[in-house]
N, C-alpha and C positions, 0 to 999 in steps of 0.2 A: 574237688581237689583232694587227692589221696596222698598227701605228702607226709610220710611217716616221720616222727621225731626220733627214730631209732638211732640216727647218727649223732644225736645231741649229747653233749657232755652232761646236760641236766638229766636226761633220761637214764644215762649210765650211772648217775649218782643219786637217783631218786630214793626217797624214803619209802618203805613198804606201805602199801595201802591195799586192803582187800578190794577186789572188783565189786562194782555195784550191778545188780541185775537189771536187765532190760525191762521196760514197762510192758505189761501184757493186760489184755482184757479191757473192761470198762471201769475206770476209776474216777473218783471225785475228790476235789480239794478246793481250798480257798484260793490259792494262787499257784499257777503253773509257770515255771521259769524255763525258758529255752536257752541253754548255754551253760556249760560247766566250767567256766573260767572265773576270773576275779569278780566280774559284775554279777553273774548269776549266783555264785556261792555266797558273796557278801549280802545280796538281796535275801537269800534263804536264811542266812544267820540272823539278820536283823528282823525279818518277819517272824521267825520262830521265837525270838526273844519277846515278841509281842503276842505270841499265842496263835499265830496263823498256821493252818495246815498247808504245807508247801511241798510241791514236787518239782525236782529239777530234771530236765531231759537233756542229755548230752548225746550228740550224734556219734562221737567216738568214745574217748575216755576222758576223765577229768583232767583238765590242764593240757589237752591235746593241741589246742590252738595257740594263739600268741601268748596266753598266760603262762605256758610252760616252755617258751622258746626265746623270750626277750632278753635284753641286756641286764635286767635285774636292778636298774636304777630307780630309786625312790626320791624323785626330785621335788623341791618346793615349788610353790606357785602353780601356774597353769602352763600349758604348752606354748600359748601365745604370751609374749612378755607384757609387762604392765603398761608401758607406753602405748603399745598397740591396743590393749584393752581400754585404756582411758579414752583413746580416740573412738573406739567402737561403741562403748556403752556409758561413758562418763566416769568421773572420778569416784563417786560414791559406790556405784555398782562394781567398779574395778577393785575397790577396797574389799568389798564383800567376796569377790572371786579370789583375791589374794588370801583372805582369811580361810576360805574353804580349801585352798591349796595347802595351807598349813594344817588344817583339820585332817586332810587326807593322809599326810605323812604321820601325824599323830595316831590316826585310826589304824594304819598298818602296824605301827609299833604296839598299840594297845591290844590288837587281835593276836599278834605274835606272843605277847606276854600272857594274855588271858588264857590262851589255849596251848601254851607251851610248844609253839611251832618251831621246830628245828630247821632253820633256813639260813644260817650263816649271816645273820644281820650285822652290818658294820656301818660306820659313820663317815659322812663327808662326800662331796663331789667337787672335783677340780675341773672347771670348764675353761678351755683354753682357746685363745684367738689365733687363727691360722693366717690372718692378715693384720697388718699394722693398724689399719683403720678400725678393725673389729676390737682391738685392744682398747682404743679410746672409748668406743661405745660401751664396752664392758665396765670400764671405770666409771662412766656416767651412770650406768645402770646400778652399780653398787651404791653410789651417792644418792641416787633417787630412792632406792629401797630403804636406805638408812634414814633419810630425811623425811620422806613422805609416808612410809609404811612402818617406821620405827623397827625395822628388821636389822638386828645387829649381829646376826650369826653369819653374815657374809662379809668378805673383805676382798679388796683387789690385791692381786699378786703380780709384782713387776717381773720383767724377764730374768734378771739375775737370780731372784728367789725361785722363780719357776724352774730355772735350770738346775737348782739344787733339789727340787721336789720331784722332778721327772726328767728322764733323758729323751722325752718326746721331741722330735725334730720339727723345725719350721714354725715354732710357736712364739708369740710376741707378748705374752702376758696372759692373765686369766683371773678367774674369780674362784675363791674357796668358800663353799657353802657348807658350814658344819651343821646346818639344820637338815640337810639331805641325808639319806641312808642308801644302802644297797644290800642285796640279798640274793639267795638262790631262788629264782622265780618259780620253778616247778615245785620245789619243796614247800614254798609258801602257799602255792595253790592247793597242793595236796593236804596241807595243814588246814586250810579253810574248808576243804571237803570233809575232812574228819570232824572238824568242829560242827559243821552244819548237820552231819549225820548224828553226832552225839547229842545235838539239841533236838533231834527228832524229825529233821527234814528227810524226805524220801528222795534219794538220788538214783537216777537210772542212766546207765551208760549204754552205748550202742542202741540209742532210741531216737533216731533221726525223725524230726517232724516233717511231714509231707505238706500239710496245709492245716488251716483252722477256720472254723465258722463262728460268726458272732450272732448271738440272739440275746435273750435275757441273760444267758451265760455264754462262755466261750467253750467250744469243743475243739480240742487239739488232737489231730490224727497222726499216728505213726503207723508203720507197717503192721504192728501187732497190738495196737491199743488205741483207745479213745480216752482222753483225759478231759473231764468236764470240770471247769473252774470258774470262779467268780471274776478273777483278774488274770491276765496274761502279761508276763514280762519278757520282752525280746532282749536277750543279752548275747547276741550272736557276733557282734562287731564285724570283722572282716569276712565272716562266713554267713552273713545274712542271706546272700543270694537273692532269689526272687520271692522269698517267703512273705515279705511285707512291702509291696510296691509303693505304698504311700510315703515311706520314709527312706527307701533304698537309695534315692538320688542324693541324699545328704552326704553319703560316704563313698569313698573310692578304695577298694581293696588294693594294697600294694604288698610286695614281698620284700623282706629284709633278711640279711644273712649274717651268720656268725661262725667263728671258729674257736677252737680251744687248742692251745699249744700243749706240748708235753709239760710235765712239772718242771719248774725252773729252780735253779739254785737260789738260795736265800739272798746272796749278794746281787744277783741279776734282777730278781724280782723287786728288791728294794730300790735298785737303780731305775727301773721302769716306773714304779709308783712308790715313792718313799714312805708315804703315810697310809697306804692301803685304802685310799679313797677310790671311788669310781671316777672315771674321767670321760670327757666328751669334748668335741671341738665345735667351732663356730660355723662350719660349713652348712650350707642349706641341706645338702644330702649328708647328714651328720655321720661322723664316726664316733663310736662310743666303746669304752673298754674298762676292764677292772681285773683284779686278780681273784682267782677262786680260792677256796679255803685250803686247797692243796697246791697253791702257788702256780697255777697255770695262768697264762694270759687269756682272758675271754675277750675277744675283739669282734665288734660288729661294724660292718661297712658294706656299702653297695646296696642298690635296690633294683628291682625289676617290676614291670607293670603288667605282665601277663600271668596266666596260670602256670606257666612253665618255670621251673627252677633251673639254674645252670647245671650242666652235667657234672662239673667238678667244683663244688661249692668251696672246698678248701683253697683251691688255687684262685678262685674268684675273689675271696676275701683277703687272701694273703697279700696281694699286691697293695691293698689299702694299708694293711698293717705295716708293711716294710717301708712305706713312705714316711711313716711316723717313727718306727723303730727298725732302722736298717740293721742294727746289731743282731736282730733275730733271723738273719738270712739263713743260718744253718740250723735253726731250731725246728724240731719235728712238729708237724701239725697232726694232732690225734683225732680231732673231731671237726666236722663242718656240717652246718644245718641251716635251714631257712624257716621262715614263718610268714604268715599272712596277717597283716594288721589293717586297720581302716583309718584313713585320714579324712578330714573335712577341708573345705575350701579355706576357712579361717583358722584351722588347726585347733579349734575349740570343740570339746565334746558336744554331741547332740543328745540331749535328754528331753523327753516329752511324752505325749500321748498320741497314738495314732487314732484312738477313739477313747470314749470314757472307760472302757475295760482293758485296753491294750496300751501298756507302757513300754518304753524302750530307753536304752542307754547305749551309745556306741560312738565311734569316731574319735578314739582317744589319742590318735595321731602321735604315738610313740611315748606318751606320758601315762601309760595305762596302769602301772603297778599301784601308784597312789590314787589316781583319779577314778579308775574303774572300781577300786575297792570302795571309795567314797560314793560313787554312783549307786552302788548296791544299797548303801545305807540310806541315801536320799530317795531312791525308788521305794524302799520299804516305808519310809516316813510318809511319802505321798499317798501310797495305797492305804495307809492307816489314817489318812485325813489331815496330816500335818505337813503342809507343802511349802512352808516359807523358805527353807534352805533349798529344796528342790527347784523352786521358782527362780532362785538366784541363778542357777545353771540353765534352766529351761527357757528363760527369757533372753538369753544371749542369742543374737541372730544366727540362724543355721541355714545359710543359702544352699540350694541344690546346685550340683555341678551342671554347667551349661550342657544342654543336649540330653539331660536325664541319664539313666543308666545305659542307654544305647550308645550315645555319642560322647559320654564324658571322657572315655579313655584317650582318644587322639589329642584332645586339648590338654589333658594332664601330662601326657608324654612330652608334648611340645614345651610345656612350662617347665617340667623337670629337667629336660635337656638344656634349656636355657640356664637354669640355676646351676646345673652340674658344670656347664661350660664356664660360668662365672666363678665357681669354686676353683676350677683348674687354672684359670687365668689370674686368680688372686686379685 
């Protein structure tokens, strides 16, 4: 999939970062990481802090995949809600997962502070109900988090107050989570790359991995090099392809799309999102949006399930935006782009070992800024022999899609169409 991010607002406003050379010849390291996004770069940072010799291989350029194209939301918790997790793994394990979700947001903030990453970090998420029944569920969720998880940074927002906070149409209440953050996702990723390189990690762009062999060590083959390593980390997410068939069936690559409007006047921008939070709605095929640092609306909406992107992404996403903000009908759309992410059946990330020397972390299901960053830290801990926190994530069931990689697509499309229809019918 050669979908260039050139039409992305993020690429147009990216901080300068010198290119990294492709890997060549035969080289040796302690750990080879495949993937130059949040997971891979966080793994490299945390392994370097422990003294490991690390090489990161990226098929394109750092942040080329979903890490440089997403909505920039840094949400608390996990992608699956706590009621779902309690049923899936029990209360004690669900509490541990909630705590790891908070750790993930804190880790993002700590890395930004430690390495002075310029990425427009801001506070808060306003999650809104597009159906009356969803509003009641959100109110119950707030009460549950406050009572059973002692999480007091979230509160319920009724419709009259919501109408003062945003001109978003068709909403029935929501939750305001001041523990959440939002940021410029590509500049955050580029900052992680600079940090990893400054710590001594070797980063190689345009170094697509073709295959690898396992023996006493792992030998990773690109077109121009062989990397001999003690451990391998697969941090490919939606771009894993056929590289590791033992775990590929856990994830389904899907495409998601975004646009950026022209810069908006201050009064209009404040009317759309009064307090400069990120926003998202309760649809199964979620819409998500926020303001950029230069007051553009960055809006994500719509999905597709093949390798093809729509011919006109701006128009594809604009119809979703106008359902929520019809007042933007005459607003110019300056950018439109898409990206490929990976979802899992239960929307929980899959972390684990394909073998004693091959680790992986993928399937962040749209919650990747915090959780993929945390995954890198947990992978580094596990490789260093401290697997307690890694095991909290790795022991969550990660069922494979029915039919494996060959037949998973028709079933997913049928399921997604059902939920999309349910969203439309309200």
